[in-house]
Structures are given as structure tokens and as C-alpha cells.
N, C-alpha and C positions, 0 to 999 in steps of 0.2 A: 669795698676794696679799691685801693688806688695803686696803679702800676705806672712806673716810669719806663718809657720806651726810649732807648738810646738810639738815635737816628744818626747815621754816619755819612749819608749821601747829601751833597750840597743841594739845597732847596732850589737853586737857580739852574739846575741841570736836569734834563729828562733822564729817565732810566728806571729799571725794575726795582731798585731798592727804595726809591721814593714811592713807587706804586705799592710795594709791600708794606711800607710804614702806614700808608693811608688805609690799606686793607686790614691790617691788624687792629688799627684804631676803630674801624667800622665794626669788625668782628667782635671786639671786646665791648663796644657800646651796646651791641645787640644782646649782651649778657648782663647789662647793668654795671659794667666795670668802668670806673673813672680812670682816665688816661692822662698822663702828663708826658708830652713828647719833649725830650731834651735834645735839641739840635746841636750836635758837636762839630760838624764839618765847617771848615772855613768857607767863605764864598768862593765858588769856582772861578769867577772872574779874577779874583785876587791871585789865586794859585796859578792861573794861566800866565801871569806876568813874570813868574819865577822860572828859572831853568829846572829841568826835571828832578835831579837829585836834591836840589835846594827846596823845591816844592814839596817833595816827600818828607824831608826833615821838618819843614815848617808845619806841614799838616800834622805830623806826629806830636810835635810840641803843642800846637794849638789845641788839638783834640784832648790830649792828656791833661793839659792845664785847665781847660774848660770843665772837664769831668770832675777833677779834683776840687775845683772851686765850687761847683754846683753841689757836690756831696757835702762839702763843709758848710755851705751857706744854707742849703734847703733840707738837708737830712733825708734824702731819698732812701727808702729801705727795701722796696720790692722792685727789682731791676731786670729788664729784658733787653739784652743787646740784640738788635735786629739783624745784624750782619756779622756772622762769625769770621769773615775774612779780616775783621778788625779785633780779633781776639787779644791782641796786644793791649787793648784798653783795660782788660780785666785786672792788670797789675795795679791800676790806679784805684781799684775798689777794695775796701777793707775786707779781709778774709772772713770776718764774721757776718758779712752781708750776703744772703743767698742771691744767686743770679741764674737767670734762664737765658740761653743764647740760641738764636736760629742759625743753623748752618745750611746755606743754600747749595754749596758745592765746595769741593777742594781742588778745583782745576789748577790753581797755581802750584799746589803741592805736587799734584800729579805731573805737572810740567817740570818741576824740579827733579823729579825722579825718573824723567825720561819716558813718560808714558805716551807722549805725543811726538810728532815729527818735527816740531819747532824747536828752536834753540832754548836752552835753559835760561832762566833769569840770571842777572848778575849776582855777584857774591853777596852784596848787602841786601838785595831783594830776597835772595834765597834764605838768608838768616831771618829776616823779618817774617817771611811766609811760614817757615818752620816753627818759629817762636809763637806766632799767632795761632797756628793749629794746635800746638802742644798746650797752649794756655786754655783751650776749650775744656780741658780736663778739670779746670777750676769750677766750671758751671755745675749747678745742682742738677740740671737737665739740659740736654741739647736737643732742640727741636730740629728735625730734618724735614725737608719738604718732599722728599721722595725716599723710597727704600733704597734706591741706587746710591744716594748720597750717604745714607746710613751705613750701607755695606762698605763704601769707600772709607768712612771714618774708622770702621772696625778693622778692615783688612790693611789699609795703607797707613792710617794714623794711629793704629793700636788703641783706639778708644774703648772704654768699657761699654759693652752692649747695654747694660742696665741703665746707663745714663741717657740713652738715645730714645726719643719719642717721635713717632711719625705723625706729622700734621700736614697733609697736602694743602697747598694754597688754593683758595677759591679764585674765581675770575675777578680781576679788579672791578670794583663797583662801578666806576665810570664807564667801563666797557660793557658790563652785564646790563646796566640800566639802559644803555643805548641800544643793545641788542633786542630789547623788548619792543622797540618801535617797528614799524612796517618797512620791510625792504623787499626789493624785487625777488620773485621766484627765480630758481636757478635757470630755468629755460629762458626766462626774460633776460637774465644776465648774459647768457650765451648768445642771445639774439640781438644784443645791443650794438650800437655802431662801433664801439671800440671795446670789445670784451678783453678781460685781462686776468692774469693770475698774479699773486703777490708772494713776496718773501719779506720777512721781518727779521732784523738782526743787526748787531753792531759790527764793527770791523775786526773783532777778535777772531783769531784763527779758527776757533771751535764753532763759530757760527756758519762758517763755510759759505760766505757770500760768493766766492769765486766758483764753488761747486754748483751753486744755484744757477749762475750764469751759464756754465758749461752744460748743465742739464737742459736748460731752456734752449740753448743753441742746437741741441740734438733733436728737439721736438719742434723747432720753429718752422721747419719746412712742411710739417704735417698739420699745422693749425694756423689760425690767423690771430691768435691772442697776442697781447702785449705782456711784458713783465714789468711789474712795478716793484722796485727794490726800496723798501721802507726802512730807514735807519739814519745813522749819522752821515755826514759828508763822505762820499766814497773816496778811497785812496786812489792815487794816480794809477797804481797797478790794476785796480779794479776797472777803472775807466778804460785803460788800455786793453784789457781783456775783452771788454764789450766790443771795442773797435776791431780787434783781431778776429773775433768770432763772426764778424759781419752782421751783427744784430743791433748796431747802434741806433737805428731808426725805430727799434721796437722795445727798447729798454728805457724806463723812466726812473730816475733816482728821486725819491720823495724824502726830503730831509726832516727828520724829527717832527712829524705832524702832531698837532694837539689832539686830545682824546676824541673830540667831536669829528675831526677830519679823519682820524684813524678808523673810527666806527664807520664812516662813509665808505672807506676803502674796503673794509671787511664786508660790509653789507651789499656791495656791488661786485665782489670778486667771484670768479668762477672756480677758483682753486687756490689753496695755500700750499706752496712748496717749501718744505722746511727740512733740508738735508744736513742738519747739524752733525758735527763730528762728536759732540758731547754736550749734554745738558744736565744740570743739577735738577732741573724741573722742566721748564719750557712752557711758558704761557701761550704763545701764539696759536698752537693747535687747538687748545681749549677755547680760546677767544674766537677763532674762526668758526668752530663748531656752533658756538652760540648764535652766530649770524647765518647759519644754514649754508656754510661754505665747506665743501669737501676738502679733505686734507691728505696730502702725501708727505710723509716724514721719515726720518731715519729710524732704524730699529736698534739704536744703541742707547746705553746708559738709562736715563729715566723715562725716555719717550714711550716705550711700549707700555709701561704701567700708567702713564698719564692718558694715552689715547685709547687703551683697551682695544676692542675690535671695531672702533668707530672710524678708523683711518686705514689707508694702505701704507705699509711700511716696507723699507728695504735698506740694503747696505748702501750708505752714502758714497762709498768708493766705487760702487757699480753704477756709474752715471747713465749708461745705456738703459739699465733696468729701471732706474728711477724715472727716466724720461718716459719709458713705456708705461709705468704705473700712472703717470699724469695723463697720458693719451688715452689709457683705458677708461678713465673717468670722463674725460672730455668728449669721447666718442660713444659713450654708453649712458644714456639718460637714466636707465633703470638702476645701474650701479651707482650713479651719482645720487639718485633718490634714496637708495638704501643707506649710503654713508651719511647723507644729510639727516635722515631720521635717527640713525644711531648716534650721530654727533650731537644733535639737540638733546637727546636723552642723557648722553654722557655729560654734557656741559651743565645740566640741571643738578647733577650730583655734587657740584663744587660750589657750595653756598657760604657766605660769611657767617651765617648762624651756626652751621656745622663746625666751621673752623673755630669760631669763638668758643663753643662748648668744649672742644678738644684742648684748646690752649688754656681755658679756665681750669680744667681738671689738672693740668700740669702745674699751674700757679698754686692751686690749693695744696698740692703735694709738696712743692718746693718751699713755698712761703709759709706753710703750716697755718693756713687760714681757711675759713669756710665762706662760701658765697652766700 
């Protein structure tokens, strides 16, 4: 069996979609499936040279043209679009070709419909978002990474429940392999010269980086830990918030570390704080668990089904309570130990082999082939 994976994330940019592409490739290889990755995205460096609206238009033309040419030249027949937010690409695929699509979340559509406190996207963006989600109905099956995303597609986007298949993502291979190495025990991390907790996330509103800073500010006087904010270059507003909270000397911004460095941060952290306002899935809690790092995260969207009973969860809007959950772990080695044990067991459930088997079963159904 040979599958063509449509990759829409620029290879020269970090991010979860590149990690997902590598993960699907690894998962399918574990099942003996031959994979052809068709990179559709233009170079990110090139797009950054163009103004926003022009960059979006150029990206659409580039990706659509590249896909059409590849289908004409190479005759791909079994296609998996790895990011449903680019559902608009399905119009370039002949209707007689079966397609599988992975939908990670429909946050942009929820934003269009006023589900969040932030402003709605502009008119052109709203049109593209709604078209891309509606186009998912063209897929033979829609893989969702969480039941939460599946319910959103059914309730908000009016998708046929029969088309939706749940395949939770495993931990990215580069992270899971690094977690198998030896890292300090939790008490040794707490007793280190500069103990710290971590937050991972981009500058999107739903990642709630500002909330993580405010939560840390509420617990800062009760502990000596530092906060490491891992992600892209922080916004000016985020830097100003750290200054206003009086914790500038205890917050470090770590910009887009490579996998090996990220593993080191996980492996030496005392706690992961993950107060997202919404997640289609949410890898960081699982990744942290694989490194024996206790987790405090939100109780919204997909996160409860991802972490199970292996983390402490709370309302991200109740920042006092979230701070209290963090302190309850940091001040109680027994509780920390229980969560670490449960977390390690939880993380072991999410393997590429399991993911590969579940995706392969979907391929066999949609593409009418046998493994």
C-alpha cells in the first residue's frame, strides 16, 4: 500500500503540524505502509516578505497549483490531507479520488461564530474558514484527534457522524524516544539550584500564555521556582504583563527550542502548567507525563480525555484555584509521586504502533484496499 500525505506546514518552521506529519509517517511505517509526503506549503521565509493579505493569497495559489500539478504528473490515488484547516485544497482533487482528512480542531470556525472572547476574523478570512470546514464533507473519512473535536464537527459544522473516526495522536517520536533516557527524579528536580515549572504554547489566544503568567504570579510568593515560557517570541503585551506582575526576574522566555533541548526542559521540570482556553488535542501534558513531570491543566475541550486521571485539572478562568493546584503538588511529594506514576502509565498508552493500526484500518475502508 502506498499513501500520499499532503503536508501543508512549511518545513522551515517549527510547529505541531510538522510534528504530526512525522508522526503519521512513523506510525504508517510501523504497519508496513509506503508513504509519499507531498509538501505543498511555500517556504515560510518567502511568505514573511509579503504583506498579510497578499501572503494568504499567494499561499492559496501556490498550494493549489502545486497540488494540481502533482496529481497530473504523478497520479496519486490514495490521499490523506494532514490538516483539515486547509480543507479548501480538496477542490483541487478529482471527485473520483477518495480522500482521508485529519481535523485537529475547528477553533477558527468557533471564533467566527463568537464562541470566544476575541474578535472575529475579517470577512475574507471568515469566508475561507467556513469554506474549508464545509469542504471536509468531501472526505471519505475525517480522522479527529479527540472526541471533543469530533463533537465540534457534528454540533457546530453539521458533519455526518458516520464520516468521523477517532484516532488520538501518540506522543511525537522525537519526544518519546528522548523520554526513555535517564532524567533526575522529581525530588532532585525540586532540590536543584534553580527549580522551575514550564508552560508550552504559541501566542494564540487559546493557549492562554497571559493566564499562565498570572497564575504563576499568584503562586510566586509561596515558592522559589522559576517559570520557563517555551514557544515563539513573546508579544510586547506578554513581556509587559511579566513586568507589571513584578516577576520579571523569575520568568524566562525560551524561543522555539529544538527537540533535544525541549526534552531537557521536560526532563528537569518540576511541573507543567497548561491553562489553555481550548485545545483540539494538546500534546504538552502527555509529553510532560512521559518525562515524569506532574501536570496541572485546564478542564476544557479535549484536555480531560487526553490526561484522564493522571493530572490535576481546573477552570482556566479561576486562576487562584489553578495556582492552588500547582502549589498542592509542589508542597506534597506523595501527591506528586502519584501523579508521576499515573502519568507514566498514561503516556505509554499513546504509541505510534497503535496509531498506525487505527489509521490503516481507515485507509482500508476508504481506499478499498487490504493490508
